[in-house]
The first five atom37 places (N, CA, C, CB, O) and aatype in JSON, in Angstrom:
{
  "aatype": [12, 16, 6, 13, 3, 14, 6, 11, 13, 6, 3, 11, 18, 0, 2, 18, 13, 14, 6, 10, 5, 1, 0, 18, 11, 2, 0, 13, 6, 16, 12, 2, 3, 0, 18, 3, 15, 6, 10, 9, 8, 0, 9, 3, 5, 5, 19, 10, 2, 6, 15, 6, 14, 13, 18, 6, 3, 7, 7, 13, 1, 9, 6, 10, 14, 6, 2, 14, 16, 6, 1, 19, 15, 0, 9, 19, 19, 3, 3, 6, 11, 10, 6, 11, 16, 10, 6, 9, 18, 10, 3, 6, 9, 6, 0, 6, 10, 5, 1, 19, 13, 7, 10, 5, 15, 6],
  "atom_mask": [
    [1, 1, 1, 1, 1],
    [1, 1, 1, 1, 1],
    [1, 1, 1, 1, 1],
    [1, 1, 1, 1, 1],
    [1, 1, 1, 1, 1],
    [1, 1, 1, 1, 1],
    [1, 1, 1, 1, 1],
    [1, 1, 1, 1, 1],
    [1, 1, 1, 1, 1],
    [1, 1, 1, 1, 1],
    [1, 1, 1, 1, 1],
    [1, 1, 1, 1, 1],
    [1, 1, 1, 1, 1],
    [1, 1, 1, 1, 1],
    [1, 1, 1, 1, 1],
    [1, 1, 1, 1, 1],
    [1, 1, 1, 1, 1],
    [1, 1, 1, 1, 1],
    [1, 1, 1, 1, 1],
    [1, 1, 1, 1, 1],
    [1, 1, 1, 1, 1],
    [1, 1, 1, 1, 1],
    [1, 1, 1, 1, 1],
    [1, 1, 1, 1, 1],
    [1, 1, 1, 1, 1],
    [1, 1, 1, 1, 1],
    [1, 1, 1, 1, 1],
    [1, 1, 1, 1, 1],
    [1, 1, 1, 1, 1],
    [1, 1, 1, 1, 1],
    [1, 1, 1, 1, 1],
    [1, 1, 1, 1, 1],
    [1, 1, 1, 1, 1],
    [1, 1, 1, 1, 1],
    [1, 1, 1, 1, 1],
    [1, 1, 1, 1, 1],
    [1, 1, 1, 1, 1],
    [1, 1, 1, 1, 1],
    [1, 1, 1, 1, 1],
    [1, 1, 1, 1, 1],
    [1, 1, 1, 1, 1],
    [1, 1, 1, 1, 1],
    [1, 1, 1, 1, 1],
    [1, 1, 1, 1, 1],
    [1, 1, 1, 1, 1],
    [1, 1, 1, 1, 1],
    [1, 1, 1, 1, 1],
    [1, 1, 1, 1, 1],
    [1, 1, 1, 1, 1],
    [1, 1, 1, 1, 1],
    [1, 1, 1, 1, 1],
    [1, 1, 1, 1, 1],
    [1, 1, 1, 1, 1],
    [1, 1, 1, 1, 1],
    [1, 1, 1, 1, 1],
    [1, 1, 1, 1, 1],
    [1, 1, 1, 1, 1],
    [1, 1, 1, 0, 1],
    [1, 1, 1, 0, 1],
    [1, 1, 1, 1, 1],
    [1, 1, 1, 1, 1],
    [1, 1, 1, 1, 1],
    [1, 1, 1, 1, 1],
    [1, 1, 1, 1, 1],
    [1, 1, 1, 1, 1],
    [1, 1, 1, 1, 1],
    [1, 1, 1, 1, 1],
    [1, 1, 1, 1, 1],
    [1, 1, 1, 1, 1],
    [1, 1, 1, 1, 1],
    [1, 1, 1, 1, 1],
    [1, 1, 1, 1, 1],
    [1, 1, 1, 1, 1],
    [1, 1, 1, 1, 1],
    [1, 1, 1, 1, 1],
    [1, 1, 1, 1, 1],
    [1, 1, 1, 1, 1],
    [1, 1, 1, 1, 1],
    [1, 1, 1, 1, 1],
    [1, 1, 1, 1, 1],
    [1, 1, 1, 1, 1],
    [1, 1, 1, 1, 1],
    [1, 1, 1, 1, 1],
    [1, 1, 1, 1, 1],
    [1, 1, 1, 1, 1],
    [1, 1, 1, 1, 1],
    [1, 1, 1, 1, 1],
    [1, 1, 1, 1, 1],
    [1, 1, 1, 1, 1],
    [1, 1, 1, 1, 1],
    [1, 1, 1, 1, 1],
    [1, 1, 1, 1, 1],
    [1, 1, 1, 1, 1],
    [1, 1, 1, 1, 1],
    [1, 1, 1, 1, 1],
    [1, 1, 1, 1, 1],
    [1, 1, 1, 1, 1],
    [1, 1, 1, 1, 1],
    [1, 1, 1, 1, 1],
    [1, 1, 1, 1, 1],
    [1, 1, 1, 1, 1],
    [1, 1, 1, 0, 1],
    [1, 1, 1, 1, 1],
    [1, 1, 1, 1, 1],
    [1, 1, 1, 1, 1],
    [1, 1, 1, 1, 1]
  ],
  "atom_positions": [
    [[-4.55, 14.76, -13.53], [-3.42, 14.0, -12.85], [-2.34, 15.05, -12.37], [-2.72, 12.88, -13.89], [-2.02, 16.01, -13.07]],
    [[-1.86, 14.84, -11.21], [-0.8, 15.73, -10.72], [0.49, 15.43, -11.45], [-0.61, 15.59, -9.2], [0.75, 14.28, -11.82]],
    [[1.28, 16.45, -11.64], [2.7, 16.17, -12.11], [3.49, 15.68, -11.0], [3.4, 17.42, -12.69], [3.48, 16.31, -9.94]],
    [[4.18, 14.6, -11.12], [4.94, 13.85, -10.26], [6.39, 14.52, -10.22], [4.94, 12.36, -10.73], [7.02, 14.77, -11.25]],
    [[6.89, 14.79, -8.92], [8.28, 15.4, -8.91], [8.88, 14.63, -7.7], [8.32, 17.14, -8.72], [8.58, 14.91, -6.54]],
    [[9.73, 13.66, -8.05], [10.46, 12.93, -7.02], [11.01, 13.67, -5.91], [11.49, 12.26, -7.58], [11.07, 13.05, -4.84]],
    [[11.42, 14.85, -5.92], [12.04, 15.64, -4.92], [10.88, 16.07, -3.89], [12.79, 16.9, -5.6], [11.07, 16.16, -2.68]],
    [[9.61, 16.34, -4.57], [8.56, 16.86, -3.61], [8.03, 15.67, -2.87], [7.38, 17.63, -4.35], [7.38, 15.84, -1.84]],
    [[8.32, 14.34, -3.42], [7.68, 13.27, -2.79], [8.5, 13.1, -1.31], [7.72, 11.9, -3.8], [8.06, 12.41, -0.38]],
    [[9.48, 13.67, -1.27], [10.25, 13.58, 0.14], [9.27, 14.17, 1.24], [11.76, 14.51, 0.14], [9.25, 13.74, 2.4]],
    [[8.53, 15.11, 0.83], [7.46, 15.72, 1.81], [6.09, 15.33, 1.38], [7.53, 17.35, 1.88], [5.15, 16.12, 1.41]],
    [[5.99, 14.01, 0.93], [4.7, 13.44, 0.56], [3.38, 13.83, 1.09], [4.78, 12.22, 0.81], [2.4, 13.94, 0.36]],
    [[3.35, 14.03, 2.27], [1.96, 14.23, 3.03], [1.63, 15.71, 2.68], [2.05, 13.96, 4.81], [0.44, 15.98, 2.51]],
    [[2.47, 16.6, 2.58], [2.21, 17.99, 2.39], [2.04, 18.19, 0.76], [3.44, 18.9, 3.06], [1.38, 19.13, 0.33]],
    [[2.58, 17.4, 0.03], [2.57, 17.73, -1.46], [1.66, 16.7, -2.2], [4.1, 17.68, -2.09], [1.13, 17.04, -3.25]],
    [[1.47, 15.45, -1.69], [0.7, 14.58, -2.4], [-0.36, 13.63, -1.62], [1.62, 13.81, -3.12], [-0.66, 12.48, -1.96]],
    [[-0.81, 14.28, -0.62], [-1.65, 13.5, 0.34], [-2.82, 12.97, -0.41], [-2.12, 14.36, 1.56], [-3.09, 11.78, -0.29]],
    [[-3.63, 13.83, -1.25], [-4.81, 13.23, -1.87], [-4.5, 11.99, -2.92], [-5.56, 14.4, -2.62], [-5.29, 11.08, -3.16]],
    [[-3.32, 12.12, -3.42], [-2.85, 11.05, -4.53], [-2.58, 9.73, -3.66], [-1.34, 11.56, -5.44], [-2.97, 8.63, -4.04]],
    [[-1.96, 9.9, -2.58], [-1.54, 8.85, -1.65], [-2.79, 8.17, -1.11], [-0.67, 9.44, -0.49], [-2.82, 6.95, -0.97]],
    [[-3.81, 8.95, -0.79], [-5.06, 8.41, -0.2], [-5.71, 7.69, -1.4], [-6.06, 9.6, 0.46], [-6.09, 6.54, -1.2]],
    [[-5.86, 8.18, -2.51], [-6.48, 7.56, -3.68], [-5.73, 6.26, -4.07], [-6.49, 8.57, -4.88], [-6.43, 5.29, -4.37]],
    [[-4.49, 6.13, -4.1], [-3.72, 5.01, -4.34], [-4.12, 3.89, -3.38], [-2.28, 5.36, -4.24], [-4.52, 2.81, -3.81]],
    [[-3.99, 4.18, -1.92], [-4.25, 3.06, -1.04], [-5.69, 2.84, -1.04], [-3.72, 3.29, 0.37], [-6.05, 1.69, -0.75]],
    [[-6.64, 3.73, -1.31], [-8.1, 3.29, -1.38], [-8.4, 2.45, -2.65], [-9.06, 4.57, -1.39], [-9.12, 1.45, -2.58]],
    [[-7.83, 2.87, -3.79], [-7.95, 1.81, -4.92], [-7.42, 0.47, -4.66], [-7.27, 2.27, -6.12], [-8.09, -0.51, -4.97]],
    [[-6.27, 0.38, -4.11], [-5.61, -0.82, -3.87], [-6.55, -1.66, -2.79], [-4.08, -0.49, -3.33], [-6.82, -2.85, -2.96]],
    [[-6.95, -0.99, -1.78], [-7.91, -1.72, -0.76], [-9.18, -2.24, -1.57], [-8.42, -0.65, 0.51], [-9.54, -3.41, -1.39]],
    [[-9.8, -1.52, -2.36], [-10.87, -1.71, -3.03], [-10.6, -3.13, -3.79], [-11.14, -0.47, -3.92], [-11.28, -4.14, -3.64]],
    [[-9.56, -3.0, -4.57], [-9.18, -4.19, -5.53], [-9.03, -5.42, -4.56], [-7.67, -3.89, -6.44], [-9.71, -6.43, -4.78]],
    [[-8.21, -5.39, -3.56], [-7.92, -6.45, -2.65], [-9.28, -6.86, -1.92], [-6.78, -5.99, -1.61], [-9.57, -8.05, -1.8]],
    [[-9.98, -6.01, -1.52], [-11.27, -6.36, -0.85], [-12.18, -7.17, -1.74], [-12.02, -5.09, -0.41], [-12.84, -8.11, -1.3]],
    [[-12.19, -6.83, -2.96], [-13.04, -7.57, -3.96], [-12.53, -8.92, -4.18], [-13.1, -6.86, -5.3], [-13.35, -9.83, -4.3]],
    [[-11.19, -9.19, -4.26], [-10.58, -10.36, -4.62], [-10.04, -11.37, -3.52], [-9.56, -9.98, -5.44], [-9.61, -12.5, -3.79]],
    [[-10.11, -10.83, -2.26], [-9.62, -11.7, -1.29], [-10.57, -11.54, -0.04], [-8.1, -11.38, -0.97], [-11.42, -10.65, -0.02]],
    [[-10.4, -12.44, 1.01], [-11.16, -12.44, 2.32], [-11.25, -11.02, 2.88], [-10.45, -13.39, 3.4], [-10.26, -10.47, 3.36]],
    [[-12.4, -10.43, 2.81], [-12.42, -8.97, 3.31], [-12.05, -8.9, 4.85], [-13.93, -8.3, 3.08], [-11.44, -7.91, 5.24]],
    [[-12.35, -9.79, 5.64], [-11.87, -9.69, 7.0], [-10.37, -9.6, 7.09], [-12.35, -10.84, 7.78], [-9.89, -8.86, 7.94]],
    [[-9.55, -10.34, 6.24], [-8.21, -10.24, 6.19], [-7.64, -8.95, 5.75], [-7.78, -11.21, 5.42], [-6.75, -8.4, 6.4]],
    [[-8.18, -8.44, 4.59], [-7.85, -7.32, 4.06], [-8.15, -6.05, 4.95], [-8.49, -7.3, 2.83], [-7.41, -5.06, 4.93]],
    [[-9.16, -6.14, 5.65], [-9.52, -5.12, 6.77], [-8.37, -5.15, 7.87], [-11.01, -5.5, 7.48], [-7.79, -4.15, 8.28]],
    [[-8.16, -6.28, 8.22], [-7.04, -6.47, 9.27], [-5.76, -5.93, 8.89], [-6.8, -7.9, 9.58], [-5.19, -5.09, 9.6]],
    [[-5.25, -6.38, 7.75], [-3.99, -5.71, 7.17], [-4.07, -4.27, 7.07], [-3.69, -6.2, 5.81], [-3.16, -3.54, 7.48]],
    [[-5.18, -3.82, 6.51], [-5.26, -2.31, 6.3], [-5.14, -1.56, 7.62], [-6.62, -1.91, 5.62], [-4.38, -0.61, 7.8]],
    [[-6.01, -2.13, 8.57], [-6.09, -1.41, 9.79], [-4.7, -1.6, 10.84], [-7.45, -1.94, 10.48], [-4.29, -0.69, 11.56]],
    [[-4.2, -2.75, 10.77], [-3.33, -3.1, 11.7], [-1.81, -3.11, 11.23], [-3.76, -4.35, 12.18], [-0.89, -3.21, 12.04]],
    [[-1.63, -3.01, 9.92], [-0.34, -3.13, 9.28], [-0.1, -1.79, 8.49], [-0.29, -4.44, 8.32], [0.79, -0.98, 8.75]],
    [[-1.01, -1.69, 7.5], [-0.86, -0.51, 6.44], [-0.94, 0.7, 6.94], [-1.82, -0.5, 5.4], [-0.3, 1.62, 6.43]],
    [[-1.8, 0.9, 8.11], [-2.07, 2.2, 8.85], [-0.77, 2.8, 9.35], [-3.03, 1.97, 10.08], [-0.76, 3.99, 9.67]],
    [[0.4, 2.02, 9.45], [1.74, 2.47, 9.85], [2.71, 2.35, 8.83], [2.21, 1.77, 10.99], [3.89, 2.61, 9.06]],
    [[2.28, 1.95, 7.66], [3.1, 1.83, 6.6], [3.66, 3.17, 5.93], [2.38, 1.06, 5.69], [3.01, 4.2, 6.09]],
    [[4.77, 3.2, 5.23], [5.46, 4.33, 4.74], [5.65, 4.21, 3.17], [6.82, 4.46, 5.49], [6.37, 3.28, 2.79]],
    [[5.13, 4.98, 2.29], [5.55, 4.75, 0.83], [6.88, 5.68, 0.68], [4.25, 5.2, -0.33], [7.09, 6.73, 1.3]],
    [[7.66, 5.1, -0.22], [8.96, 5.77, -0.63], [9.18, 5.64, -2.16], [10.2, 5.11, 0.15], [9.0, 4.57, -2.74]],
    [[9.57, 6.78, -2.79], [9.92, 6.67, -4.23], [11.39, 6.68, -4.24], [9.3, 7.82, -5.15], [12.05, 7.48, -3.57]],
    [[11.93, 5.68, -5.1], [13.42, 5.57, -5.31], [13.6, 4.72, -6.46], [14.19, 4.98, -4.08], [12.79, 3.83, -6.73]],
    [[14.73, 5.0, -7.22], [15.14, 4.26, -8.39], [14.01, 4.1, -9.34], [15.68, 2.93, -8.01], [13.85, 3.03, -9.94]],
    [[13.2, 5.15, -9.51], [12.13, 5.0, -10.58], [10.81, 4.18, -10.19], [0.0, 0.0, 0.0], [9.93, 3.9, -11.01]],
    [[10.8, 3.86, -8.92], [9.64, 3.06, -8.45], [9.31, 3.39, -7.0], [0.0, 0.0, 0.0], [10.01, 4.09, -6.27]],
    [[8.12, 2.76, -6.66], [7.63, 2.94, -5.28], [7.9, 1.7, -4.5], [6.12, 3.27, -5.25], [7.85, 0.59, -5.03]],
    [[8.17, 1.89, -3.26], [8.2, 0.71, -2.27], [7.47, 1.18, -1.13], [9.68, 0.22, -1.84], [7.35, 2.37, -0.85]],
    [[6.94, 0.13, -0.4], [6.18, 0.46, 0.85], [7.13, -0.23, 2.05], [4.5, -0.22, 0.79], [7.52, -1.4, 2.03]],
    [[7.39, 0.64, 2.98], [8.0, 0.29, 4.17], [7.06, -0.1, 5.22], [8.79, 1.33, 4.6], [6.27, 0.78, 5.56]],
    [[6.99, -1.29, 5.83], [6.08, -1.75, 6.88], [6.61, -1.44, 8.24], [5.82, -3.23, 6.76], [7.82, -1.23, 8.41]],
    [[5.76, -1.42, 9.22], [6.26, -1.32, 10.56], [6.93, -2.65, 10.9], [5.14, -0.97, 11.56], [6.93, -3.64, 10.17]],
    [[7.53, -2.55, 12.19], [8.31, -3.82, 12.54], [7.31, -4.92, 12.88], [9.31, -3.58, 13.8], [6.24, -4.64, 13.42]],
    [[7.7, -6.27, 12.53], [6.91, -7.27, 12.74], [5.42, -7.29, 12.12], [6.9, -7.36, 14.04], [4.46, -7.64, 12.81]],
    [[5.3, -6.95, 10.94], [3.98, -6.8, 10.42], [3.07, -7.79, 10.66], [4.01, -6.64, 9.15], [1.94, -7.46, 11.03]],
    [[3.4, -9.1, 10.51], [2.47, -10.29, 10.49], [1.89, -10.48, 12.0], [3.3, -11.7, 9.96], [0.79, -10.94, 12.31]],
    [[2.91, -9.99, 12.86], [2.54, -10.21, 14.39], [1.41, -9.15, 14.77], [3.93, -9.98, 15.42], [0.68, -9.36, 15.74]],
    [[1.32, -8.17, 14.09], [0.38, -7.17, 14.34], [-1.06, -7.52, 14.01], [0.78, -6.03, 13.63], [-1.96, -7.01, 14.67]],
    [[-1.32, -8.3, 13.11], [-2.59, -8.77, 12.71], [-3.11, -9.69, 13.83], [-2.52, -9.5, 11.34], [-2.71, -10.85, 13.96]],
    [[-3.97, -9.15, 14.59], [-4.63, -9.79, 15.76], [-6.11, -9.84, 15.76], [-4.25, -9.12, 16.95], [-6.72, -10.44, 16.64]],
    [[-6.71, -9.19, 14.76], [-8.19, -8.95, 14.59], [-8.91, -10.27, 14.16], [-8.45, -7.79, 13.48], [-10.1, -10.49, 14.41]],
    [[-8.07, -11.13, 13.47], [-8.66, -12.38, 12.86], [-7.73, -13.37, 13.14], [-8.94, -12.32, 11.34], [-6.64, -13.02, 13.59]],
    [[-8.01, -14.75, 12.94], [-7.1, -15.91, 13.05], [-6.74, -16.23, 11.6], [-7.79, -17.2, 13.83], [-7.64, -16.39, 10.77]],
    [[-5.53, -16.33, 11.28], [-5.3, -16.61, 9.84], [-3.76, -17.25, 9.88], [-5.46, -15.14, 8.84], [-2.84, -16.77, 10.54]],
    [[-3.68, -18.32, 9.11], [-2.24, -18.83, 9.31], [-1.24, -17.96, 8.43], [-2.12, -20.45, 8.87], [-1.48, -17.26, 7.45]],
    [[-0.08, -18.2, 9.06], [1.1, -17.26, 8.66], [1.22, -17.07, 7.19], [2.48, -17.81, 9.17], [1.22, -15.98, 6.62]],
    [[1.32, -18.34, 6.57], [1.42, -18.44, 5.17], [0.53, -17.54, 4.25], [1.16, -19.75, 4.86], [0.97, -16.76, 3.41]],
    [[-0.71, -17.75, 4.52], [-1.81, -16.95, 3.91], [-1.56, -15.52, 4.18], [-3.2, -17.35, 4.45], [-1.55, -14.72, 3.24]],
    [[-1.35, -15.11, 5.47], [-1.1, -13.78, 5.68], [-0.07, -13.26, 5.03], [-0.94, -13.52, 6.87], [-0.23, -12.22, 4.4]],
    [[1.1, -13.88, 5.06], [2.24, -13.29, 4.31], [2.02, -13.0, 2.8], [3.39, -14.21, 4.43], [2.32, -11.94, 2.25]],
    [[1.45, -14.11, 2.17], [1.3, -14.03, 0.81], [0.13, -12.88, 0.31], [0.96, -15.48, 0.34], [0.18, -12.23, -0.73]],
    [[-0.76, -12.85, 1.19], [-1.87, -11.77, 0.91], [-1.23, -10.42, 1.25], [-3.28, -12.01, 1.85], [-1.54, -9.48, 0.53]],
    [[-0.43, -10.21, 2.2], [0.33, -8.9, 2.42], [1.22, -8.6, 1.29], [1.17, -8.93, 3.7], [1.31, -7.45, 0.86]],
    [[1.92, -9.65, 0.76], [2.78, -9.44, -0.25], [2.03, -8.86, -1.63], [3.5, -10.76, -0.45], [2.41, -7.87, -2.27]],
    [[1.13, -9.53, -1.86], [0.22, -9.22, -3.03], [-0.47, -7.76, -2.79], [-0.96, -10.44, -3.18], [-0.47, -6.92, -3.69]],
    [[-0.99, -7.54, -1.63], [-1.39, -6.17, -1.09], [-0.44, -5.08, -1.46], [-1.47, -6.19, 0.44], [-0.79, -4.11, -2.13]],
    [[0.87, -5.28, -0.99], [1.95, -4.3, -1.24], [2.18, -4.04, -2.75], [3.26, -4.81, -0.6], [2.29, -2.9, -3.19]],
    [[2.25, -5.19, -3.53], [2.4, -5.0, -4.99], [1.26, -4.21, -5.62], [2.49, -6.35, -5.67], [1.45, -3.42, -6.54]],
    [[0.04, -4.47, -5.07], [-1.14, -3.64, -5.52], [-1.02, -2.23, -5.21], [-2.39, -4.12, -4.92], [-1.4, -1.37, -6.0]],
    [[-0.46, -1.96, -4.0], [-0.43, -0.46, -3.66], [0.77, 0.23, -4.42], [-0.25, -0.24, -2.01], [0.76, 1.43, -4.69]],
    [[1.77, -0.6, -4.74], [2.78, -0.01, -5.47], [2.39, 0.38, -6.9], [3.9, -0.88, -5.48], [2.7, 1.43, -7.46]],
    [[1.62, -0.67, -7.45], [1.13, -0.55, -8.83], [0.14, 0.77, -8.91], [0.33, -1.98, -9.26], [0.22, 1.55, -9.85]],
    [[-0.74, 0.94, -7.91], [-1.65, 1.97, -7.84], [-0.97, 3.25, -7.68], [-2.58, 1.74, -6.79], [-1.47, 4.23, -8.22]],
    [[0.19, 3.39, -6.95], [0.94, 4.64, -6.83], [1.64, 4.93, -8.18], [2.0, 4.56, -5.64], [1.71, 6.08, -8.6]],
    [[2.16, 3.87, -8.87], [2.53, 4.15, -10.26], [1.53, 4.65, -11.05], [3.0, 3.06, -10.88], [1.76, 5.65, -11.73]],
    [[0.28, 4.01, -11.08], [-0.97, 4.52, -11.83], [-1.27, 6.01, -11.52], [-2.25, 3.66, -11.42], [-1.31, 6.88, -12.39]],
    [[-1.47, 6.24, -10.21], [-2.08, 7.51, -9.77], [-1.11, 8.63, -10.34], [-2.25, 7.58, -8.1], [-1.53, 9.65, -10.89]],
    [[0.3, 8.31, -10.14], [1.17, 9.42, -10.58], [1.48, 9.34, -11.95], [2.39, 9.48, -9.86], [2.36, 10.11, -12.34]],
    [[0.91, 8.51, -12.84], [1.2, 8.4, -14.14], [2.57, 7.96, -14.52], [0.0, 0.0, 0.0], [3.14, 8.46, -15.49]],
    [[3.09, 7.07, -13.8], [4.41, 6.55, -13.98], [4.41, 5.09, -14.54], [5.15, 6.61, -12.65], [5.5, 4.56, -14.76]],
    [[3.32, 4.43, -14.78], [3.33, 3.1, -15.24], [4.2, 2.89, -16.5], [1.94, 2.67, -15.51], [4.26, 3.8, -17.33]],
    [[4.84, 1.81, -16.67], [5.67, 1.57, -17.9], [4.84, 1.1, -19.01], [6.77, 0.56, -17.65], [3.87, 0.35, -18.88]],
    [[5.29, 1.58, -20.1], [4.39, 1.37, -21.3], [4.81, 0.03, -21.9], [4.52, 2.59, -22.42], [4.24, -0.4, -22.9]]
  ]
}
């Protein structure tokens, strides 16, 4: 496991790219197993591909591109289901980032 340094996370793609990939991949696999795979693929390809992880105040948050739900056009899904699934997916990514970097609370 890589030692996490919040200051190095400011240049996350240079310092932590493999860890970021692993966290996003783990979250994708978890979500893909538990939810509609077409919806998970659409969120992954049309929203999360332009998301940005940040570390602040002891935790991770994911910043999404503008109008994330409007970006999902690969499938037909009602807004409520899309929003709820996206919220769960973001929670999963944040949890995976905590786990990958060894920062989960005891």
